[in-house]
Steps between C-alpha positions, in 0.01 A plus 500: 500500500832372379597487135496119520141505626406739221668279242308197633174693487565617144590145397180363649305760302711420191611863481838407357639849426454612862626165635811530285555860608485406868730200456752717315483762775566235767800379303629855458465579871661173611779507246602203290688313773226521765223446245659167407465389863139608553253211494185711456643700211623192314180310564281789381719548193444131431123546536513803269695304239270198527186712468638689200599183316876508550543155653879494459539823700248367754708186539814705567330719762328207672829308509661798669208532745527127573871530569443797735216326685709186550794704627274688744301195615178644354308178436182674386700708251669183384163332439360806320806524277488129417128514418543794265813345351287198415263726304790659310657158437171358373456791259858453381430135421702364792217290638719257697670789680160665554374182665804477725469865605132487591547171683779658708287811563204294621726296726636817661152648544371183663803494733437863592137426572588205722763697692284808548447537874148532626182350374354833385812593305502163323138546400575849363808375316299230326347750258842556340541133407224458238668694215805274529284192448329669205834581338621144556188364327546747212856382444398134516218552249738679262741208530210264430410701190859461377545138609160331547657156515673599828158540670572831671124548514482228766761681709304825451188327630695374803627852572149638456369249754788583734406870475136420571601289799718787626202734459272264692753464782531878516122539518483246782774686686314830451179341625681367804638847567151653474355235732773567758435876494123555467 
């Protein structure tokens, strides 16, 4: 296992001391210059910061991860960074920026799904899309709470229906795949 994998595992278990220790070790081994260019390290440091309540630090790390993923053409990394940036932005009270970020992330994810070659791969990829819709709805509902007159709840309902439609289409595709390969 790599230190990055260990850090991810510790983060998922909310074992923050061990996650921090592994992230610090990665940074030490890479050195400051290389660490600043490593997508996984910056992204995981963002996750660590977000999970431990330091949204400002999370924002900085996710911004860096976003920059690296854009430079390297890593569209999935770009979408992940944007989605988590939207969470940090929402917690920091920057709801308009949060909405923009999650909208961009969902757009990228949908483009990736559409461009994924092979029917089976598209069906497998579909499982990654749902959390982006959920985050988008969360941001819209928070905006509605802050500005009910703007009717963000209607947009949230539209996005919810869009997510359900995507899920139905995915199920139909899966069923078609099963029928083709009994």
